[in-house]
N, C-alpha and C positions, 0 to 999 in steps of 0.2 A: 494679481499684474492688472492693474488698470491705466489704461488707455485713453489719452483724451481725442475729440470729435478730429483732430489732424494727424492724427495715429503716432503721437509723441506719448509717451509714460507721463499721466497724470504727477502732478507736485501738489503740495499742500495749498499751494495759491491758485490751482486751479478750480472755480467755482460751479462746475457745469453740470447738470443736473443727471446727466446720462453717460453711462460707460460704451463703451464696444466689446466686444466681447472678441477676445482672442483664442484663435484653435490651435493648438500644438499639435503637429502630429510626426510620428517616429520619423518621417523624411526628413524634416524638417530642422530634427536635431539631430540627426545621425550626422558621424562626421565623413565628409569626402575622399578620407584616406581608410584604408585598412587598419584594424585594430592588433595591435602588437601580440606576439603571441604571450602565451600565460606563464608567467613570473616560477620559477623555481618553489617560492610558497605554493604557489596556488596549485602548483603542480602533485606538490605532496601532500594537500588537503583532499585533490580529487581521489589520491591513491589510496590517501587512508580512509576517506569514504568509501570506496566502491570495498577497499577488503574486510571493513567493518561490515557491508552489508554481505559481501560474500558468506564473511562467518556464521553470520545470522541466517540467513538463508540456511547452511549448512546442519548449523544447530537446530531450528526448525523441523527442517525435512528430517534429521536423526529422532529426534522426539514423535514426530507423527509415524514415522516405521516402527519405532519401540511400541505406542500405544496400538499400534494395529496390530503388530505382533500380538498384545498381550490379550487384546478383544478376542483374535481369531482362539487363541490358547484356552481362554476363559470360554468360548463359546465351547468349543470341543469338550473341555472337561463338562459342563453341562448337560451336553448333550449325550455323552457316554453316564453321566450320573442316571439320567433319564430315562436310558437305555435301561441300565442295570435294574432299576426298580420297577419297570413294566414290566420286566421279563422275570422278577422275584414273586412281584404280584399276582402275573398271571394265572389265574384260576382254570382255565380251560375252557368255560362254558362260553367265553364272546370269542371273537374274531380277534387275533391281537392286533395291537397297531403298527401301520407300515415301518420299516425303520426310518423311514426320512421324519416322521413326526417327533 
């Protein structure tokens, strides 16, 4: 938006070589009256977005719990197999591995 030196909008007939910078601030464009409440459609959109977000959060949490349980079970199986291998191959000459290894 171009403004001439008198503060009016420039028209194609204004041949001035300079323009005035106009700054628009939120207070200059905000209404002096309260905004109306959101419409029913807007409320439905917000509600559906909230439900969708909640659904995906729940799905992510369930998957993270599943992955954590699977990892714990795999760690336990590996620990048991390692312990069985060490017990089977222990020849009695060297100190045994501690159980935590």
